[in-house]
matplotlib code that plots the C-alpha trace (Angstrom):
import matplotlib.pyplot as plt

x = [-30.0, -29.1, -30.5, -33.7, -32.4, -29.1, -27.9, -27.0, -26.2, -26.4, -28.0, -25.8, -27.0, -29.7, -32.6, -34.0, -36.2, -36.2, -40.0, -40.7, -41.4, -40.0, -36.3, -34.9, -32.1, -30.7, -31.7, -30.6, -31.2, -31.9, -32.7, -35.4, -34.3, -37.8, -39.7, -36.7, -37.3, -35.4, -36.7, -35.9, -35.9, -35.8, -35.6, -37.4, -37.3, -40.3, -39.1, -42.6, -43.9, -47.1, -47.5, -47.6, -50.0, -49.5, -47.8, -47.1, -43.7, -42.8, -39.7, -38.0, -35.6, -32.5, -30.3, -26.7, -24.9, -28.1, -30.3, -33.5, -36.2, -36.6, -39.4, -41.6, -43.1, -45.7, -45.7, -48.0, -46.9, -50.1, -51.2, -48.3, -48.0, -44.7, -43.7, -41.2, -37.6, -38.7, -37.3, -39.4, -40.2, -37.3, -39.7, -41.4, -40.3, -40.8, -40.6, -39.4, -39.6, -36.4, -33.4, -30.8, -32.0, -29.2, -29.9, -33.1, -34.8, -37.6, -40.6, -43.0, -46.6, -50.0, -48.7, -51.5, -51.2, -52.8, -55.1, -56.5, -54.9, -53.4, -50.4, -50.9, -47.7, -45.3, -41.7, -38.9, -36.2, -32.7, -29.8, -27.5, -23.8, -22.2, -20.3, -17.1, -15.5, -12.9, -10.2, -10.3, -8.7, -5.5, -2.8, -5.3, -7.7, -6.1, -6.1, -9.8, -10.6, -8.8, -10.9, -14.2, -13.9, -17.3, -16.4, -17.4, -17.8, -16.3, -19.1, -20.3, -22.7, -24.5, -26.9, -29.9, -28.4, -25.4, -24.5, -23.1, -20.1, -22.6, -24.1, -27.4, -28.8, -29.7, -31.2, -28.7, -30.7, -30.0, -27.1, -26.8, -27.3, -30.8, -29.4, -26.1, -26.2, -22.9, -22.5, -22.3, -19.9, -17.5, -17.7, -16.8, -14.2, -12.6, -12.4, -10.5, -7.0, -5.6, -7.0, -6.3, -2.7, -2.3, -3.6, -1.6, 1.6, 0.7, 0.0, 3.2, 5.2, 3.5, 4.2, 7.8, 8.1, 6.5, 8.7, 11.8, 10.7, 10.1, 13.5, 15.1, 13.3, 14.4, 18.0, 17.9, 16.4, 19.1, 21.8, 20.3, 19.9, 23.5, 24.7, 22.4, 23.7, 27.3, 26.4, 24.6, 27.6, 30.0, 27.7, 27.6, 31.3, 31.8, 29.4, 31.1, 34.5, 33.3, 31.8, 35.0, 37.0, 34.6, 35.4, 39.1, 40.0, 39.4, 36.0, 36.0, 35.0, 32.1, 31.0, 31.1, 29.0, 26.4, 26.4, 25.6, 22.9, 21.3, 21.4, 19.6, 17.0, 16.5, 16.1, 13.5, 11.6, 11.6, 10.3, 7.4, 6.5, 7.9, 9.9, 10.4, 11.8, 14.2, 15.3, 16.0, 18.0, 20.1, 20.7, 21.6, 24.8, 25.3, 24.5, 23.6, 23.5, 21.1, 18.8, 18.5, 18.0, 15.4, 13.4, 13.7, 12.5, 9.6, 8.6, 8.9, 6.8, 4.1, 4.1, 3.8, 0.8, -0.8, 0.0, 2.4, 4.9, 7.1, 7.6, 8.4, 11.0, 12.6, 13.2, 14.4, 16.9, 18.6, 19.2, 19.9, 22.1, 19.5, 17.9, 14.5, 15.0, 15.1, 11.8, 10.0, 11.3, 9.9, 6.5, 6.6, 7.5, 4.8, 2.3, 3.5, 3.0, -0.6, -1.3, 0.1, -2.0, -5.1, -4.3, -4.1, -0.4, 0.1, 3.6, 5.0, 3.2, 4.9, 8.3, 7.8, 6.7, 9.8, 12.1, 10.8, 12.4, 10.8, 9.5, 8.0, 4.3, 2.6, 4.8, 5.7, 2.1, 1.2, 3.8, 1.8, -1.5, -0.1, 0.8, -2.6, -4.4, -2.5, -3.9, -7.5, -8.5, -10.9, -13.8, -14.1, -16.8, -17.4, -19.8, -23.4, -24.1, -27.2, -28.6, -31.9, -32.8, -32.1, -29.3, -27.2, -24.7, -22.5, -19.6, -17.3, -15.6, -12.9, -12.1, -9.4, -8.0, -5.8, -6.5, -3.7, -3.0, -2.6, -5.9, -7.3, -10.8, -12.5, -15.6, -16.8, -19.7, -20.8, -23.9, -25.5, -24.8, -22.2, -20.3, -18.0, -15.5, -12.7, -10.2, -12.9, -15.0, -12.8, -9.9, -6.9, -4.9, -1.7, 1.8, 4.6, 7.3, 8.3, 7.5, 5.0, 2.1, 2.4, -0.1, -3.0, -4.8, -7.9, -10.3, -13.3, -16.0, -19.4, -22.6, -25.5, -26.6, -23.9, -20.1, -18.2, -14.9, -12.7, -9.8, -7.3, -6.0, -3.5, -1.2, -4.1, -5.5, -8.6, -10.5, -13.2, -15.9, -18.4, -20.6, -19.4, -22.7, -24.9, -27.8, -27.1, -26.9, -25.6, -22.6, -22.8, -22.3, -19.4, -18.2, -15.0, -14.3, -11.7, -10.3]
y = [41.4, 38.4, 34.9, 33.9, 30.5, 29.7, 26.2, 25.4, 21.7, 18.8, 15.6, 13.1, 10.0, 7.9, 6.6, 3.1, 0.5, -3.1, -3.2, 0.4, 1.0, 4.5, 5.5, 8.9, 9.5, 12.8, 16.1, 19.5, 22.0, 25.5, 29.0, 31.0, 34.7, 35.9, 34.0, 33.9, 30.2, 27.0, 24.3, 20.8, 19.5, 15.8, 13.6, 10.2, 7.1, 4.8, 1.2, -0.2, -1.7, 0.4, 4.1, 6.2, 9.2, 10.3, 9.5, 11.1, 11.9, 12.3, 14.4, 14.5, 17.3, 17.1, 19.9, 19.5, 17.1, 16.1, 13.0, 14.7, 15.7, 19.4, 19.5, 17.1, 17.9, 16.0, 16.7, 15.2, 14.7, 14.9, 14.8, 12.6, 10.1, 8.4, 5.3, 2.7, 3.9, 7.5, 10.2, 13.0, 15.4, 17.8, 20.5, 20.7, 22.5, 21.3, 24.4, 23.9, 26.3, 25.2, 27.3, 24.9, 21.7, 20.1, 16.3, 14.6, 11.2, 10.2, 7.9, 7.2, 6.1, 6.1, 5.3, 5.6, 3.9, 4.8, 1.7, 3.4, 0.7, 2.1, 1.0, 2.2, 0.8, 3.1, 2.7, 4.0, 4.9, 3.7, 6.1, 4.4, 5.1, 7.0, 4.9, 6.2, 5.5, 2.8, 5.4, 5.9, 2.4, 4.0, 1.5, -1.3, 0.1, -1.8, -5.0, -4.7, -3.7, -6.8, -9.0, -7.1, -5.6, -3.8, -2.1, 1.6, 2.1, 0.6, -1.8, -1.5, -3.5, -3.0, -5.0, -4.5, -3.7, -3.8, -1.5, -3.1, -1.8, -0.7, 1.7, 0.0, -0.9, -4.5, -6.2, -8.0, -11.2, -10.8, -13.0, -11.2, -7.6, -7.1, -4.6, -6.0, -9.6, -9.6, -12.2, -10.6, -13.1, -12.9, -9.1, -8.6, -11.4, -9.6, -6.5, -8.3, -7.0, -10.5, -11.0, -7.5, -7.7, -11.0, -9.6, -6.4, -8.4, -10.4, -7.2, -5.6, -8.6, -8.6, -4.9, -5.4, -8.2, -5.9, -3.1, -5.3, -6.4, -2.8, -1.9, -4.7, -3.7, -0.1, -1.2, -3.5, -0.6, 1.7, -0.8, -1.3, 2.5, 2.9, 0.4, 1.9, 5.3, 4.0, 2.6, 5.8, 7.8, 5.5, 5.6, 9.4, 9.5, 7.2, 9.3, 12.5, 11.0, 9.7, 13.0, 14.8, 12.3, 12.7, 16.4, 16.0, 13.2, 12.6, 13.0, 9.2, 8.8, 11.3, 9.3, 6.1, 7.7, 9.0, 5.5, 3.8, 6.4, 5.8, 2.0, 2.5, 4.7, 2.1, -0.6, 1.5, 2.2, -1.6, -2.4, 0.0, -1.5, 1.4, -0.9, 1.6, 4.1, 1.5, 0.4, 4.0, 4.6, 1.5, 2.5, 6.1, 4.7, 1.7, -0.7, -4.0, -6.9, -9.7, -7.4, -5.1, -8.0, -9.5, -6.2, -5.9, -9.5, -8.9, -5.8, -7.7, -10.5, -8.1, -6.4, -9.8, -10.7, -7.3, -8.1, -5.1, -7.2, -4.4, -3.0, -6.4, -6.9, -3.6, -4.8, -8.2, -6.7, -5.1, -8.4, -10.8, -13.1, -13.5, -16.9, -17.3, -14.3, -16.4, -18.3, -15.0, -13.4, -16.2, -15.8, -12.1, -12.5, -15.1, -12.7, -9.8, -12.0, -12.8, -9.1, -8.2, -10.9, -9.6, -6.1, -7.6, -7.0, -10.4, -9.9, -8.6, -11.5, -13.9, -12.4, -12.6, -16.2, -16.9, -15.5, -18.2, -21.7, -24.0, -26.3, -23.5, -24.3, -24.0, -21.2, -23.0, -23.6, -20.0, -18.7, -20.2, -19.1, -15.5, -15.9, -17.4, -14.7, -12.0, -13.4, -14.1, -11.7, -9.0, -9.0, -10.9, -10.2, -11.0, -10.7, -11.6, -15.3, -16.7, -19.6, -21.2, -18.1, -15.7, -13.2, -13.4, -10.8, -12.9, -11.6, -13.5, -11.7, -13.3, -11.9, -13.9, -13.8, -15.8, -16.6, -16.1, -19.8, -19.5, -21.1, -19.7, -18.2, -17.1, -15.0, -15.6, -13.7, -15.5, -14.9, -12.8, -15.4, -15.0, -18.0, -17.9, -20.7, -22.2, -25.0, -27.6, -26.5, -24.5, -26.0, -24.4, -26.1, -24.2, -25.2, -25.1, -24.6, -21.9, -24.0, -23.1, -24.3, -21.4, -19.4, -21.7, -21.5, -23.6, -22.8, -25.1, -24.5, -25.8, -24.4, -26.4, -27.4, -27.1, -27.2, -24.4, -24.1, -21.0, -21.5, -18.8, -18.4, -16.3, -15.8, -14.7, -12.0, -14.0, -16.8, -19.4, -19.7, -22.5, -24.8, -28.3, -29.8, -31.6, -30.4, -26.9, -27.8, -30.6, -28.5, -26.2, -22.4, -21.2, -17.7, -15.9, -13.3, -10.6, -8.9]
z = [54.7, 56.9, 56.1, 58.0, 59.1, 60.8, 61.1, 64.7, 64.4, 62.0, 63.2, 61.3, 63.1, 61.5, 63.7, 63.1, 64.7, 63.4, 63.1, 62.2, 58.5, 58.7, 59.1, 60.1, 57.6, 58.9, 60.4, 61.5, 64.3, 63.0, 64.4, 62.8, 63.0, 62.1, 64.8, 67.1, 67.8, 67.3, 65.0, 63.8, 60.2, 59.6, 56.5, 56.5, 54.3, 53.7, 54.2, 53.7, 50.5, 51.0, 50.4, 53.6, 53.8, 57.4, 60.7, 64.1, 65.5, 69.2, 69.9, 73.3, 73.8, 76.0, 77.2, 76.2, 78.6, 80.4, 80.1, 81.5, 79.1, 78.9, 76.4, 74.5, 71.1, 69.0, 65.3, 62.6, 59.0, 56.9, 53.3, 52.2, 49.4, 49.9, 48.0, 49.1, 49.4, 48.8, 51.2, 52.5, 55.4, 55.1, 53.9, 57.3, 60.5, 64.1, 66.3, 69.9, 72.9, 74.6, 73.7, 75.2, 73.6, 71.6, 71.6, 70.8, 70.9, 68.6, 68.5, 65.6, 65.9, 64.2, 60.7, 58.1, 54.7, 51.4, 51.7, 54.9, 57.2, 60.4, 62.4, 66.0, 67.3, 69.1, 67.7, 69.9, 67.4, 68.0, 67.3, 64.8, 65.2, 62.3, 59.8, 58.4, 55.0, 54.9, 54.3, 58.1, 58.3, 57.2, 56.3, 56.7, 54.1, 51.2, 53.2, 54.0, 50.4, 49.1, 51.4, 50.7, 47.2, 47.5, 50.8, 51.2, 54.9, 58.1, 59.3, 62.9, 65.1, 68.4, 70.6, 68.2, 64.8, 62.5, 59.7, 56.5, 54.6, 51.9, 54.5, 55.0, 58.5, 59.4, 62.4, 64.7, 63.8, 60.1, 58.9, 55.5, 54.5, 53.1, 50.6, 49.2, 50.4, 52.2, 55.0, 58.4, 60.0, 57.1, 57.0, 60.6, 60.7, 57.8, 60.0, 62.8, 63.5, 63.0, 59.6, 58.5, 59.7, 57.9, 54.7, 55.2, 55.5, 52.4, 50.5, 51.8, 50.7, 47.3, 47.0, 47.9, 45.3, 42.7, 43.7, 43.5, 40.0, 39.0, 40.4, 38.5, 35.3, 35.8, 36.4, 33.3, 31.3, 32.5, 31.6, 28.2, 27.7, 28.8, 26.2, 23.6, 24.4, 24.0, 20.7, 19.6, 20.7, 18.9, 15.8, 15.9, 16.4, 13.4, 11.3, 12.3, 11.6, 8.3, 7.4, 8.3, 6.2, 3.3, 3.2, 3.9, 1.6, -2.1, -3.8, -4.3, -0.6, -1.0, -4.0, -2.1, 0.7, -1.8, -3.4, -0.1, 0.6, -2.8, -2.2, 1.1, -0.6, -3.3, -0.6, 1.2, -2.1, -2.9, 0.5, 0.0, -3.3, -5.4, -7.8, -10.6, -8.2, -6.8, -10.2, -11.3, -8.1, -8.7, -12.3, -11.4, -9.7, -12.0, -9.3, -11.1, -8.6, -8.0, -6.1, -9.1, -11.4, -9.2, -9.3, -13.1, -13.5, -11.1, -13.1, -16.3, -15.0, -13.8, -17.2, -18.9, -16.8, -17.8, -21.5, -21.6, -23.6, -24.9, -21.4, -20.1, -22.8, -21.9, -18.4, -19.6, -22.0, -19.0, -17.3, -20.1, -17.9, -15.1, -14.6, -16.3, -18.6, -21.8, -21.0, -20.1, -23.3, -25.4, -23.6, -24.3, -28.0, -28.4, -26.7, -29.0, -32.0, -31.0, -30.3, -33.8, -35.4, -33.7, -35.0, -38.5, -38.6, -40.1, -41.5, -38.2, -36.4, -38.8, -38.1, -34.3, -34.6, -36.8, -34.1, -31.6, -31.4, -33.9, -31.2, -29.1, -28.7, -32.1, -33.4, -36.6, -37.6, -36.7, -39.2, -42.0, -40.5, -40.6, -44.3, -45.0, -43.0, -44.8, -48.1, -47.2, -44.5, -45.6, -48.0, -51.3, -53.9, -57.5, -60.4, -59.8, -59.8, -61.4, -59.4, -60.5, -62.4, -59.6, -59.6, -56.4, -55.2, -52.9, -50.8, -48.4, -45.5, -43.2, -39.7, -38.0, -34.5, -32.1, -28.4, -25.8, -26.2, -30.0, -30.9, -34.2, -34.2, -37.4, -38.1, -41.7, -43.3, -46.4, -48.5, -45.7, -43.0, -40.2, -38.9, -35.8, -36.2, -34.3, -35.0, -34.8, -37.7, -40.0, -42.0, -43.7, -46.4, -47.3, -48.4, -45.9, -48.5, -50.9, -54.0, -56.8, -54.7, -52.3, -54.4, -53.5, -50.1, -49.5, -46.7, -46.0, -43.4, -42.6, -41.1, -39.8, -43.3, -45.9, -46.5, -48.4, -50.0, -50.6, -53.1, -53.9, -57.5, -59.3, -56.2, -54.0, -56.2, -57.1, -55.4, -56.3, -53.7, -54.0, -52.1, -52.1, -50.9, -53.4, -51.3, -52.5, -56.1, -58.2, -59.1, -56.1, -56.0, -58.0, -58.5, -59.0, -56.4, -56.1, -52.9]

ax = plt.figure().add_subplot(projection="3d")
ax.plot(x, y, z, "-o")
ax.set_aspect("equal")
plt.show()
């Protein structure tokens, strides 16, 4: 089944009148196969700020190639409600009797608005020339686009109007486009052959310059690539030759190649922060240079900072002749001694402090603190003490520790009260010789009210504990305790 409507021609021109609030946007001439008649369809645009509800259109039909009117048609558009800039009308057909009409002229009158106002003017519509895209400028398109960056169409003008490059129609009296704001004089002067040719020459020169630069860059890149390829070929040749020699000559050459590869792997591992892997790779080939020693020292220092002193010493023992090793070893031994002390390994702590130089920090004093701690740490208790008629079960417990800086801290529980002491409020008296007085260690401390004394007897097996404050008792507490 054939279609009912056949398109005969497209009315591509727009129709416009400077004072008319309605513009004809486009149209078409069709043939109705059912009615066997020709018809016109038009699309309009409302340019008024008011809503249009009706208007009348006069159509004069002309036979092709003739200016005489062969038919006139009046058509009313009713029951509309068209807002500003809205397009409408292409759903209505205007039938004509003439079969040879191919061109048309239009007039609009009796425009009625939604506020019931009526415009009875007769507007003869002017046929607006078709505007073409700037691509039709050919080689001058780029020049025009550089002068008017927003350009879309080739602007045109006639006696009564001009069409901007944005495509909108303006009165010949308008100096700027009512839609995009472009200046008319600048727009059309930009379209002049002289200006376009000047701009074209500039662009061509600029293009030549850029092309020359690109050519130079390509030539430079080719030269660099050629040199690089030569180096690559030479490198490959050397590798191939080296590989061939490695298989042809003694195994010592192969070993040297493997050694170099291992060194490179170690360098990569070190750069990626995998220090242990790098150290293992160096050790696997017996490669002990400053780089290896620096890595070991770095691992030792990190282990020291993490208080992993034994691991730090393992790394330091591998590089005994490296600068700074002795100082770091002393720090590690000092740290190990403090760790041993805080684990109540007082004899081991004393041995570690003894291994340090006599003038290293407070190591000499801490040796005797270790011996003292080995004697007094723990709990001491004795027979019940009678005080003012009351039977008292008194115990004394010492918990000793050292800070990282070697400062002594003590936690003492005496007679049910706990005291946390430091060097400022606990005092140790102990001999620093191997004479007969070594068996006696005296510890004194004070709480907020009283002072106390702990005095070992019989080579540390027993101790007298007493209050040395007359506020406690005239004679003070006194009892014999055993560990």
